N, C-alpha and C positions, 0 to 999 in steps of 0.2 A: 697496331702502330709499333714500329721499331724504335729503339732508343735514339738511333742516329737521326731518324725523321723528326723526333721530338726536339732534339737539341738544335736542329736546323730552325725550328720555330723561334728559338731564343736569339737568333742572329738579327741583325738590323733588317735584312730582307724579310725574314719570317715575321718580325714584329710589324713591318709595314703591311704585309699581306693580312695579318690578323686585324689590324686597324681598319683596312679597307672592307673587311668582312664583318665589321661590328654589327651592322644591321642585316646580317645574312638572312635571305629569304629562300626557304627550301624550294619554292616554286620556280625560282630563277637560277637554281644551282647549276644546271647544265650550261646555260648561257654564260654565267659568271666564270665557271671553270674554263670554258673555251677561250674566253677573253684573256684571263689571267695567264693561261699557258703560253700565250704568245710572247710574254716577256719574262716568264719565270719557269724554273724547273717543274716538270709535271708532278713529280713526287712531292715536292714542297707544297705545291698548290693543293694537292689531295690532302696532305696533312693539315694544312691551314683550314680548308673547308671542313674537314672532319672535326677539328678543334672548335671551330665556330658553331658547328652543330651541337657539340657536347656542351658548350657554354650556354646555349639556349636551353637545353634540357636541365642543366644544373641550376638555372635561375630559380626554379621552384624550391630547391633545398637551401641554396646559399644566398638568395637575394640577387637581384639583377646587377647591383653595383659590384659586389665581390665576384660573382660568376664571370663578369666581363673582363676581370683582370687575372683570373685563375686559369689553371690548366687541368685537364682531366683525361682519364682513360674511360672507355665504356663501362668497365666494372667499377671504376672509381665513382662515377656518377650514380650508378645503381646502388652501391653498397655504403657510400659515405653517410655519416650521420647528418641529419637535418640541422641547420645552424641553430635553430631555437632550442632543440634538444641538447646539442653539444654545449651551448651556452649555459643552460640550466645545470648540467652536470659539472661544468667548470666552476660555476658559482658555489656548488656544494663542496667541491674540493677546496676552494678558496676559504669558505667558512670553516672548514676543518683545520685550517692553518697550513695547508700543503703549499710548499714553495718550490719543490723540485719533484718531477714526476717522470716515470718511464712509460711511454705510450707504445705498447707492444702490438704488432699487427696494425700499424698506423695508417695504412692506405695512402690516399692522396692528401691527407693532413687535415680533414675536417675537424676532428677533435683537438688535434694539436693547436690549430689556429684559435679555437675557442679558449683553450687553456692558456695560451700565451696572452690573449687579450685580457684574461683575468689576472695577468701578472705572474703566472707560474712558468718556471723554466721547464722545458720539455726535451727529453731525449726520445725522438721518434724513430721506431725500428720497424723495418719491413724487409723481406728477403728479395723482392722483385727490383732489379736495377731500374727498370722503367718507372715503376711506381715511386721509388725513392727520388729519382730525378724530377718527377712531376711534383712531388711534395716539397722538395727543396726549392723549386721554382715558385711554388705557391707562397711559401714563407717569405721569400724575397719580394715577390710582387706585392704582398700586403704589408711589407715593412716589419715583419716579425722574425726575421732570420737571426736577430740578436738574442731571441729567447728560445728558438727552436733549433736543436742540433739534430741533423738527420744521419741515421746510421743504417747502412744496407748490410743485412746479415740475418743469421738465425736468432730468433728471440730467445732460444734456450741457452745461447752463449752469452747473454747480457747479464753481468753481475748487478744485482739490485741493491747492494749496500750503498748508502749515501743518498738514496731516494726516500722521500717522505711517503710516496704513494706509487702505485702501479695501476695502469688502465690497460685492459686486454679486450680487444675486439676480434675474436677469432672468425675465420671464414666459415659461413654456414650454408654454402652452396657447393654443389658438386654433382657429377654424373651418378656415381655409386659411392657407397661408403668407402670402399678401398680406393677408388679413383680420387675421391676428395682429399684423402690423406696424402696420396702420392703426388697429387698436383701441387699441394701447398706445403705439406709437411708441417713442422713446427715453426717454420720461418715466418709465418704470417702473410704469405702470398695469398691473393684473392682467388678462390676457386670459383669456377663458373658452372652453370647448370641448374638443376632443381634444388629446392630448399632441403636442408638437412635437419631432421627433427631430433635425432639422438644426440644429446650433448657430448657423448664420447666420440661421435663422428665429426665434431667440429675440428677445425685445423687452426691452432692446436686443440687437443681434446680439453673438455672442461676440467677434468681431474688435474691436468698439467697447469691450467690457468689458476685453479684454486691453490695449488702448491706455490705458484709465484705470488699470489695475493697474500699468502701468509708470511711472506718474507719482508713485507713493509708494514708500516703502522696502519695505513689506509689503502684500500683498493676498491676498484669497481670492475666488474666483468660483464660485458655486454652479451646477452643471450637472446634467443628467440622469445617473442612474447608468449608463445604457447608452451613454454617449458613446464613440465609437470611440477607441482608444488613439492612432491616427494623428492625431486631431484635437486632442490635448493640445499646447499651444504649447511651443516650445522654451524651456527654462529653467524650466518649471513643474513642481511636484510635484503629482501627482494622488492624492487621498485618497478612498477609498470608505469610507463609514460605515454600519455596521449597528447596529440597536438591538433587542435581544431576538431576534436571529437574522434579522431582516428588513432588507434593504438599504434605507436611507432616502435617501441622496444621495451625490453625488460633488462634490468641491471641488477647484479648481485653485489651488494656493498659489504665490505669488511671493515671493522673498526668503528662502526657507527653506533654500536650498542643495542642491537635488536633484542638482546637477552632481557631487556627491561620490559618485555611483554608486548612489543610492537614489531613483530617480525615482517610485516608486509606494509607496503606503501603504494598509494596511487597518486600520481602527480598529473595535473591537467594544465596544459599550456594552451594558449599564451598567458592565461591568468596567473599561472605559477602557484596554484593552490594545491595543497597536499593533504591527503587523508591517510592516517596510520591505524593499525589495529591488526585484526586477524585472530582474535580470541573469542569473539562473541558467537553464540549458537545461531543457527538459521532461524529467522523469524517464522511465525506460524503462517499458514495459508488460509485466506478468508475469501468470501465472495467479493467481486469487484465493487469498489466504492466510487465516490464521485470523481476522484482524481487518480490518475495513473502516472507513475514515475518510471522513466527509462534511465537507469544508471549509466554513467559513462563507461566505455569499454575497459578503461584502465581499472575502474572500480570492480568490475566483474572479474577481470583477469586476476586481480589481487585478492579475490574472495572477501571483499569488504562491503558487500551488499547489506549485510546485517548491521554494519556501523551506520550506513546511510538510513536504513529503516529506523534505527533507534533515534536518529536526529529528526526524522520526519513523523515519528509516531505512525509508521506505516507497516504493512504486512505484505507477504507474497500473494500473488493470485493463484499460484500453483507451486508445490514443493520443488519442482524441477525447472522453473522458469524465473529468470531474473527481471521480472517486472514487479514493481511495488504499487500498492494501492492505499489510499488514505481518504478520510472524510474532509480533511483540511488541506489547503494549499499553502505550503511554506517555502521560503527561498532556500535554495541550496545550489552550490556550483557543481555538485557531484551527480546530478540527475536532472533530466528535462521533464517538466510537468505537462500533463494534458488533462483537460476536462472531458470526461467520458459522457457521451449522450446515449449510447446504445450498447448493450451487451447481448449478443445473439449467437445461437449455434451457427456454425459456418454454413453458408448456402449462397451460391453465386446468384441465383435468380432473385432471392430476397435482397441481396446487396445491390444489385443493379436497379431494382425497383426503388429502393430507398434513395439512392443517389440521383436517380431521375426525378423523383418526387421533390427532392430538395435542390434541384438544379445545380448539382455539383459537377464542375468541369475540371477541377484540379484535385487529383487524389494522390496523397502520399501514402505509400504502402510500406509498413514495417512488419517484420516477422520475427518470431522467436518460438521455436518448438513447432513449426509448421513446415510441411514439405513443399508448399506452394511457393513458386517464385514470384516476387512482386511484379517484375516486368510482364510476365505471362498474364497475371491477373489484370493489370492495367489494360492490356490489349483486349482482353475479353470484356472489360467493363465499358469501354468506349464512352467515357464520361463527357457530358456537355453541360455548359452553364457557367454562370459568373461566380459561383461559390466554391469553397474548398473544404476538404475533409481529410483527416488522417485515419487510416484503417490499420488496425493491428490484427495480424493473423497469429494466433497463439493457442495455448491451452489454458483452460480454467478448470481446476479440480479434475484434470486428466482429459477433459472433453475438448475437441476442436472448437474454437470460439473466434468470433470476430468482434472487435471493439471499435466503435466509431467515436471520434472526438476531435478536439481542436487543441493546439498548443495553448498553455495557460501560463500567464506571467503573474507571480505573486505581487501583491502591493508592496511598494517600497517601505522598508522599515518593519 
């Protein structure tokens, strides 16, 4: 989409088209486009239909109410921070006393919106004129333009004096390492293509972002969840955030005091519970006991499985597998508990016979440390019956093993 086409959507005619497409149905798109082009410019109709399509995609991240009023680019929908995660981060900044923040590589404004709603003044910076126009329109559409100032330019040229904090969300997608930098440079434009895993291939590179972070009292740098722990800069607190059980992002925080012995943090949304630590040794490995615990992905990424094991008086089932086992079922928000009924060497024939005998028609397959794909296994099992079962494909003491069980809920209190 060209910036001229986007600006046309902000006119009265463009707004009328978007209103008419509020309940846009992809199956009726061709017929709708044909009808609308009788009375409107074809390019404007195409832009409006594209925007309606993007708004529907964005509803999962931003909520239907906000998405219906906002504007997006394809990359903006893909790379914007989910509202629940952005709101969590904004509240952390607010609790730190941040009142004015520079949002570098701001994209279509997802984080700036959450920060402004937390009462923080934001300077949002991106190098793409189209992205800046979209972000500016979003701030106005949500009534937040009084708290968000949009600046189109290179993030490296922004003086950070006068800001309490900085937030940097570098582009982590591109065709090749060189192409990713040339496509976006340090300006914070959004690169497209495959994911980039080398933090120095981000745009801007992580080293530049760390330098910017050290110029303000507080800072947060968004990085890929798979960032190696050894790449976490000295003095930074690394936080992994999951939402609904899916790990969404990792953030490097500066100024939050990780030197006090808690360098890692796992945060689980929507509950908003947080686990800190990162200093405990790995728990021992023991035979599978009555209960199995599956830690949340953020806990695993943050290397905080040992902290959860200590809470639950649990141990590992294998030194290399992040499943915990215990004799007693205890409540925890950081792991899901299962009661195990069978611990068997892996064997498809044996598994099929057991499920048939127990009339299991619904099979949930989980794996960790196994090369077998759950969907492939389900097809081969062909389960039938009214009962359900959870099957874990894993290793126990190094041996391929299948564990059968059911989700277990600890008693209240």
